[in-house]
C-alpha positions in Angstrom: -160.9 -131.7 -6.3 -164.8 -132.7 -7.1 -165.4 -136.3 -6.4 -167.2 -138.0 -9.9 -170.3 -139.9 -9.1 -170.0 -143.9 -9.9 -172.9 -145.0 -12.3 -173.9 -146.5 -15.6 -176.3 -144.8 -18.6 -177.5 -146.4 -21.4 -179.3 -143.8 -24.3 -179.9 -143.8 -27.8 -176.8 -141.7 -29.0 -172.8 -142.0 -28.1 -173.3 -137.7 -27.3 -175.9 -138.2 -25.3 -174.3 -140.3 -23.5 -171.4 -138.6 -23.1 -173.6 -136.1 -21.7 -174.8 -137.5 -19.0 -171.0 -139.5 -18.1 -169.5 -135.7 -18.2 -172.1 -134.7 -15.6 -171.2 -137.9 -13.5 -167.4 -136.9 -13.3 -168.4 -133.5 -12.3 -170.4 -135.1 -9.1 -173.7 -135.1 -10.2 -176.3 -137.5 -9.4 -178.4 -139.9 -11.9 -181.1 -137.1 -12.3 -178.5 -134.6 -13.6 -177.2 -136.8 -15.7 -180.7 -137.8 -16.8 -181.5 -134.1 -17.7 -177.8 -133.6 -19.3 -178.5 -136.2 -21.3 -182.3 -135.1 -22.4 -180.7 -131.9 -23.6 -178.3 -133.3 -25.6 -180.9 -135.4 -27.4 -182.7 -132.8 -28.2 -179.8 -131.6 -30.3 -178.0 -135.3 -31.6 -181.3 -137.2 -32.0 -182.9 -134.1 -33.6 -184.9 -136.7 -35.8 -186.8 -138.1 -33.1 -187.1 -135.6 -29.9 -187.0 -132.4 -29.5 -187.6 -128.9 -26.9 -190.6 -129.3 -29.2 -192.0 -132.5 -28.2 -193.3 -134.6 -24.6 -191.6 -137.1 -22.6 -192.1 -139.1 -18.9 -189.1 -139.2 -16.1 -189.9 -142.0 -13.7 -187.2 -141.0 -10.6 -186.8 -143.4 -8.0 -184.7 -141.9 -4.8 -182.4 -143.1 -2.5 -185.0 -141.4 0.2 -187.5 -144.5 -1.0 -189.2 -141.8 -3.4 -190.9 -143.0 -6.7 -192.2 -140.1 -8.7 -193.7 -140.1 -11.8 -192.9 -136.4 -13.8 -195.7 -135.8 -16.5 -194.7 -133.5 -19.2 -196.4 -135.0 -22.4 -198.1 -133.2 -25.2 -201.7 -131.7 -23.8 -204.6 -131.3 -25.9 -205.0 -127.3 -26.7 -208.5 -125.8 -24.9 -210.5 -124.9 -28.1 -210.7 -126.7 -31.3 -210.9 -125.1 -35.2 -213.2 -125.9 -38.0 -210.8 -128.3 -40.1 -210.9 -126.6 -42.9 -209.1 -123.6 -41.4 -206.1 -126.2 -39.8 -203.0 -126.5 -41.7 -202.9 -130.4 -41.7 -201.5 -132.4 -44.7 -200.6 -136.2 -45.0 -197.2 -137.0 -46.0 -196.2 -140.4 -47.0 -193.0 -142.1 -45.2 -191.0 -144.5 -47.1 -190.1 -147.2 -44.5 -188.8 -149.6 -47.8 -190.7 -153.0 -47.1 -193.7 -150.8 -46.3 -194.9 -147.2 -46.8 -196.6 -145.2 -44.0 -199.0 -141.9 -43.9 -198.3 -139.2 -41.3 -199.9 -135.4 -41.1 -198.2 -132.6 -40.3 -198.3 -128.6 -40.5 -199.4 -126.6 -37.7 -203.1 -128.0 -37.0 -200.6 -131.5 -36.0 -199.0 -129.3 -32.9 -200.3 -130.3 -29.5 -198.8 -128.3 -26.6 -194.9 -129.1 -26.2 -193.7 -130.2 -22.6 -190.1 -131.5 -22.5 -188.6 -128.0 -21.5 -190.6 -127.7 -18.7 -190.5 -131.3 -17.8 -186.8 -130.3 -17.4 -187.3 -127.3 -15.3 -189.5 -129.4 -12.9 -187.4 -132.1 -12.5 -184.6 -129.9 -11.9 -186.2 -127.6 -9.5 -187.1 -131.2 -7.1 -184.2 -133.6 -7.7 -181.5 -131.9 -9.1 -178.1 -130.7 -7.8 -175.5 -129.5 -10.2 -177.0 -125.6 -11.6 -179.0 -126.5 -14.8 -176.5 -124.1 -16.8 -173.8 -127.0 -16.4 -176.3 -130.0 -17.0 -177.2 -127.4 -20.8 -173.5 -127.1 -21.3 -172.9 -130.4 -23.1 -176.0 -130.2 -25.6 -174.5 -126.2 -26.4 -171.5 -127.3 -26.9 -172.8 -130.0 -29.6 -174.6 -127.6 -31.3 -172.5 -125.2 -31.5 -169.6 -127.0 -32.9 -171.1 -129.9 -33.8 -171.2 -133.7 -33.8 -170.7 -136.7 -35.7 -173.7 -138.1 -37.1 -173.9 -142.1 -36.9 -175.8 -144.6 -39.0 -179.2 -144.5 -37.2 -179.4 -140.2 -36.8 -178.7 -140.4 -40.9 -181.1 -143.4 -41.7 -183.4 -140.9 -39.7 -183.1 -137.9 -41.8 -183.4 -139.7 -45.0 -186.8 -141.4 -44.1 -187.9 -138.0 -42.2 -186.7 -135.9 -45.7 -190.3 -134.8 -46.6 -191.2 -133.8 -43.4 -187.7 -132.2 -42.5 -188.0 -130.7 -45.9 -190.8 -129.7 -46.1 -190.8 -126.4 -44.9 -188.0 -123.5 -45.2 -186.8 -123.5 -41.8 -186.2 -127.3 -42.3 -183.8 -126.5 -45.3 -182.1 -123.9 -43.5 -181.2 -126.1 -40.6 -180.3 -129.6 -42.0 -179.9 -129.3 -45.7 -176.4 -128.8 -46.9 -174.6 -129.4 -50.2 -177.6 -130.4 -51.6 -177.8 -133.6 -48.8 -179.2 -134.3 -45.5 -176.9 -134.9 -43.2 -174.8 -138.4 -43.7 -172.9 -140.8 -41.9 -169.6 -139.6 -41.0 -170.4 -135.8 -41.4 -170.1 -133.3 -38.8 -173.6 -131.7 -38.0 -173.5 -128.0 -36.4 -176.7 -126.7 -35.0 -176.1 -123.2 -33.6 -179.6 -121.6 -33.9 -180.8 -124.3 -31.5 -177.2 -123.6 -29.7 -178.0 -119.9 -28.6 -182.1 -121.1 -28.0 -180.6 -123.0 -25.7 -178.2 -121.0 -24.0 -181.1 -118.6 -23.7 -183.6 -120.5 -22.2 -181.6 -121.8 -19.8 -179.8 -118.3 -18.8 -183.8 -116.6 -18.9 -185.9 -119.2 -17.5 -188.9 -121.5 -19.1 -191.1 -118.5 -18.9 -188.7 -117.9 -22.1 -190.3 -120.4 -24.0 -193.8 -120.2 -23.1 -194.4 -117.1 -22.1 -191.8 -115.0 -23.6 -190.7 -113.9 -27.5 -190.4 -117.8 -28.2 -194.3 -118.8 -27.6 -195.6 -115.6 -28.9 -194.0 -116.5 -32.4 -195.2 -120.3 -32.2 -198.6 -118.4 -31.6 -198.8 -115.7 -33.8 -197.8 -118.2 -36.7 -200.8 -121.1 -35.1 -203.5 -118.3 -35.4 -202.6 -117.0 -38.7 -201.4 -120.0 -40.8 -203.7 -123.1 -39.2 -202.7 -124.1 -35.8 -204.9 -124.7 -32.8 -202.1 -123.4 -30.3 -202.9 -120.0 -28.2 -201.3 -118.0 -25.8 -203.6 -119.7 -23.0 -202.4 -123.4 -24.1 -199.3 -122.0 -23.7 -199.5 -120.4 -20.8 -201.5 -122.8 -18.3 -199.4 -125.5 -19.4 -198.6 -127.9 -16.5 -195.6 -130.7 -15.8 -197.9 -133.2 -13.5 -196.5 -135.4 -11.2 -198.0 -138.4 -10.5 -198.3 -141.4 -8.2 -196.4 -144.3 -10.7 -198.2 -147.6 -11.5 -196.8 -150.2 -9.4 -197.1 -153.6 -9.4 -195.5 -157.5 -8.7 -194.1 -159.0 -11.1 -192.2 -162.6 -9.8 -190.3 -161.4 -6.4 -189.9 -158.1 -8.2 -192.0 -154.5 -7.9 -192.2 -153.0 -10.9 -192.7 -148.9 -11.2 -194.2 -147.3 -14.6 -196.0 -145.2 -16.3 -199.9 -144.5 -14.9 -203.2 -144.1 -16.7 -203.8 -141.7 -19.0 -200.9 -143.2 -21.0 -201.1 -146.7 -22.2 -197.9 -148.5 -22.0 -196.9 -149.2 -18.9 -200.8 -150.5 -17.9 -200.6 -152.5 -20.9 -196.7 -153.7 -20.0 -198.4 -154.7 -16.6 -201.1 -156.4 -18.0 -199.1 -158.6 -20.1 -196.6 -159.1 -17.3 -199.9 -160.5 -14.8 -200.8 -162.8 -18.0 -197.4 -163.7 -18.2 -196.2 -164.7 -14.4 -199.2 -167.5 -15.0 -196.3 -169.5 -17.0 -193.4 -171.1 -15.4 -190.5 -170.7 -17.8 -187.7 -172.0 -16.3 -187.8 -175.4 -18.6 -188.8 -173.2 -21.7 -185.9 -172.8 -24.1 -185.7 -169.0 -25.3 -187.1 -168.5 -28.7 -188.6 -172.1 -28.6 -192.0 -173.2 -30.6 -193.7 -172.4 -27.3 -192.0 -169.9 -26.1 -193.1 -167.6 -29.1 -196.7 -169.3 -28.6 -196.6 -167.8 -25.0 -195.6 -164.4 -26.2 -197.9 -164.0 -29.4 -200.9 -165.4 -27.3 -200.1 -162.7 -24.8 -199.4 -159.8 -26.7 -202.7 -161.0 -28.9 -205.2 -161.2 -25.7 -203.6 -157.4 -24.6 -204.4 -156.3 -27.4 -208.4 -157.8 -27.0 -208.3 -156.3 -23.5 -207.2 -152.5 -24.6 -209.7 -152.9 -27.0 -212.5 -154.4 -24.8 -211.4 -152.7 -21.2 -209.4 -149.9 -21.9 -209.0 -147.5 -24.8 -212.3 -146.1 -23.9 -212.3 -145.3 -20.5 -208.5 -143.9 -19.9 -210.1 -140.8 -18.5 -211.8 -143.0 -16.0 -210.7 -142.1 -12.3 -210.5 -146.1 -11.6 -209.5 -147.4 -14.7 -206.2 -148.9 -13.4 -208.0 -150.9 -10.1 -210.4 -152.2 -12.5 -208.7 -153.2 -15.1 -205.5 -154.6 -13.6 -207.8 -156.2 -11.0 -207.7 -160.0 -10.3 -211.0 -160.7 -12.2 -210.5 -159.2 -15.4 -206.6 -160.6 -15.8 -207.6 -164.0 -14.7 -210.7 -163.8 -17.7 -208.1 -163.3 -20.0 -205.4 -166.0 -18.4 -208.6 -168.2 -19.3 -208.5 -167.7 -22.7 -205.0 -168.0 -23.0 -205.1 -171.4 -21.4 -208.0 -172.6 -24.4 -205.8 -171.2 -27.2 -202.7 -167.8 -25.8 -191.7 -144.1 -34.1 -189.9 -141.8 -33.1 -188.7 -141.5 -29.6 -185.8 -142.2 -27.6 -185.1 -143.3 -24.0 -182.2 -142.5 -21.6 -181.7 -144.6 -18.2 -179.0 -143.7 -15.9 -178.4 -145.4 -12.1 -176.0 -143.5 -9.6 -174.1 -145.3 -6.7 -176.1 -143.4 -4.5 -179.6 -145.3 -5.1 -181.2 -142.9 -7.4 -182.7 -144.2 -10.5 -183.9 -142.2 -13.9 -185.5 -143.7 -17.1 -186.9 -141.2 -19.4 -188.8 -141.5 -22.5 -189.5 -138.4 -24.7 -190.8 -138.1 -28.2 -191.8 -135.1 -31.1 -193.3 -137.7 -32.8 -192.4 -137.8 -36.5 -192.6 -134.0 -36.4 -194.4 -131.2 -37.3 -192.1 -129.8 -40.2 -193.2 -126.7 -38.0 -189.9 -124.2 -36.6 -190.2 -122.3 -34.3 -189.0 -118.8 -36.4 -185.2 -118.5 -35.4 -184.9 -121.0 -32.6 -183.6 -124.2 -34.2 -186.8 -126.0 -32.7 -189.2 -128.3 -34.4 -192.5 -129.0 -32.8 -194.6 -132.2 -32.5 -197.0 -133.7 -34.0 -199.0 -135.8 -31.7 -202.1 -134.5 -33.0 -201.0 -135.9 -36.1 -200.0 -139.1 -35.4 -202.5 -142.0 -36.0 -201.0 -144.0 -33.0 -201.8 -141.1 -30.6 -206.0 -140.8 -32.1 -206.9 -144.3 -31.8 -210.4 -142.5 -32.2 -209.8 -140.8 -35.8 -207.9 -137.0 -36.2 -209.5 -134.1 -34.2 -211.3 -136.1 -32.3 -209.4 -135.6 -29.1 -211.0 -134.3 -25.9 -209.9 -131.1 -25.3 -207.1 -129.8 -22.4 -206.2 -133.1 -21.5 -202.7 -135.0 -21.7 -202.5 -137.5 -25.2 -202.3 -141.1 -24.3 -198.9 -142.6 -25.2 -197.3 -145.8 -25.1 -194.6 -144.5 -24.0 -193.3 -146.5 -20.2 -190.4 -145.7 -18.4 -190.0 -148.2 -15.9 -188.1 -149.1 -13.1 -187.8 -152.5 -11.5 -186.6 -152.6 -7.7 -185.8 -155.8 -5.0 -186.5 -154.3 -1.3 -186.9 -151.0 -2.3 -183.7 -150.6 -3.8 -183.3 -150.1 -8.1 -182.3 -153.0 -9.4 -183.1 -152.4 -13.5 -184.1 -149.4 -15.3 -185.5 -149.6 -19.0 -187.2 -147.9 -21.6 -188.4 -147.9 -25.4 -189.4 -146.0 -28.6 -190.3 -147.5 -31.1 -194.6 -146.3 -30.9 -197.1 -149.5 -30.6 -193.8 -151.6 -30.4 -192.7 -150.2 -26.9 -194.5 -152.1 -24.5 -194.2 -155.6 -26.3 -190.0 -154.9 -26.9 -189.9 -154.0 -22.8 -192.3 -157.3 -21.8 -189.5 -159.1 -23.5 -186.3 -157.6 -22.3 -187.9 -157.7 -18.8 -188.9 -161.3 -19.7 -185.3 -162.1 -20.4 -183.9 -160.5 -17.7 -185.6 -162.0 -15.0 -187.2 -165.8 -16.6 -184.4 -166.5 -18.8 -181.6 -164.8 -16.4 -180.0 -163.1 -18.9 -177.6 -160.7 -18.8 -178.5 -157.1 -19.8 -176.2 -156.9 -23.1 -178.2 -160.3 -24.1 -181.3 -159.4 -22.6 -181.3 -156.4 -24.9 -180.0 -157.5 -28.1 -182.0 -161.0 -28.5 -184.2 -161.2 -31.4 -187.7 -160.0 -30.1 -190.8 -160.2 -31.6 -194.6 -158.3 -32.0 -198.0 -159.5 -32.5 -200.8 -157.1 -33.7 -203.6 -156.8 -36.3 -203.0 -160.5 -36.7 -199.7 -160.0 -37.4 -196.8 -162.0 -35.9 -193.2 -160.3 -36.6 -190.2 -162.4 -36.1 -187.0 -160.9 -35.6 -184.5 -163.5 -37.0 -182.1 -166.2 -35.1 -180.7 -169.6 -36.3 -183.3 -171.4 -33.8 -186.2 -169.6 -35.5 -184.8 -170.6 -39.1 -185.2 -174.4 -37.8 -188.1 -174.7 -35.8 -191.3 -175.6 -37.5 -193.4 -172.7 -37.8 -196.1 -174.2 -39.0 -196.9 -176.2 -36.3 -196.9 -173.0 -33.9 -200.5 -172.5 -32.2 -200.9 -169.3 -32.5 -204.0 -166.8 -32.6 -206.9 -167.9 -35.5 -206.0 -166.1 -38.5 -202.5 -165.2 -37.8 -200.0 -164.0 -40.0 -196.4 -164.8 -39.6 -193.3 -162.6 -41.0 -190.0 -163.8 -40.4 -188.1 -160.9 -41.0 -184.4 -161.0 -42.7 -182.9 -159.0 -40.3 -183.0 -157.4 -36.9 -185.2 -153.6 -37.2 -185.9 -150.7 -35.4 -189.2 -151.6 -35.7 -188.7 -154.0 -32.7 -187.9 -150.7 -30.5 -185.1 -149.1 -29.0 -184.6 -150.5 -25.3 -181.8 -148.8 -23.1 -181.2 -150.4 -20.3 -179.0 -150.5 -17.0 -178.8 -152.6 -14.1 -177.4 -153.1 -10.7 -175.9 -156.6 -10.3 -174.0 -157.8 -7.1 -170.8 -157.1 -9.2 -171.4 -153.8 -10.0 -173.5 -152.1 -12.8 -173.9 -152.8 -16.4 -175.9 -151.6 -19.6 -176.7 -151.7 -22.5 -178.1 -149.8 -25.5 -180.1 -151.2 -28.2 -177.7 -151.6 -31.8 -180.9 -151.4 -33.3 -181.4 -147.7 -33.1 -177.9 -146.8 -32.2 -178.2 -147.0 -28.6 -174.9 -147.4 -26.0 -173.9 -147.3 -22.3 -171.3 -146.4 -20.6 -170.7 -147.9 -17.2 -168.2 -147.0 -14.2 -167.7 -150.7 -13.7 -167.1 -149.3 -10.2 -168.6 -149.8 -7.1 -165.8 -149.8 -4.4 
């Protein structure tokens, strides 16, 4: 009889979690479970991630190795005149606000998700890849129950999903996009996943799948070429590492921004003794707002224009630079999904993947929508089509692990575009500074400061606070939200305590967790 592996997993959909649980039950390790959950997310969370997207996988092994697998999207080798591109704006209505995204073949960067899976499995996997992909293949073939959050995403992204005939074919049934509590099957995606797993990753980058993608790009206005797909590489990096309080934090290094900005914010936060400060009090809100404001200022002044410099991490997180911004505080203060897994053997995996908002382009007869990373404003801070050729795009994705005595204790990450870094910052502080349980730390109300706007999720204490007395950065406007919202991220986190594992999926994005609840 197969010995089950004890562990814990948190992710953005019940079926994503279930896929990982099934692999732990088969005796797989945390990395196997994370890979199975990645496959499943491409099926059941297809509005936020995809085989055609990219991401990052942070691993701590029971041999005390820390590895960051970078399989995020890459810019093409060559540019084209904008007049030749299929690159068009689409307006998405979020209810209280609208936002413009850009889609079409000219919005697509080189995908990395499937290459990442094969490389991670080659180095860290225990069970055969065919077994790890099986839950996802079955979900796509037999169908799965659409939950409230995924139904919301389908309706929200309807202008993108329905912009192509392929999108209508896969998702539009009975005159509706998938509604909550209906069954959605994606048989074509099931066949594609089975084919790639059986025949190898080259089928995506060099076989018929890749050829279809390249042909359409060359004939209909995309950047991607045979050279772009053929030369794509998964990068294995040394993670960023800092100390916070009594923990070692490891996360995503440059050129991605999220891990660096979280680290910078934690170094600013470490100046404050939070033991005598009440969570959600005016003092707490002032500290968070001013730290977020100062981190944004530091990013603009010292980071964004230098992300590809070799020594950027050392200079940006140097004591001299941090102290400069600490003194200034003293004088005044998306579509992504995340999977966290730990097992009883000391392995930990933190993986964040994304498809942007999607390009609306589906590779013919595959069920795969390709990313729109070149059309995402957050990833193109210098303007569209201004990217450097053949470079990893910078991302806010920040898979994170916190260690004590070289042992993983907390694993977390989030979706949420620019809110990723502030969501993770707050959950880490909730766990360490306010000694919350994992559930309380993830579900507690959050805030986000950006562009002189301080957004606050509702809580009874905040309604009672005299917010007019808050000492916030100059010209800050306060917006008190009426209810919790996916705007504030989607942190899925797990932790190992003295008595066992615990995990929490973020209700803001339909997340959940599975816990063996027994370490033996």
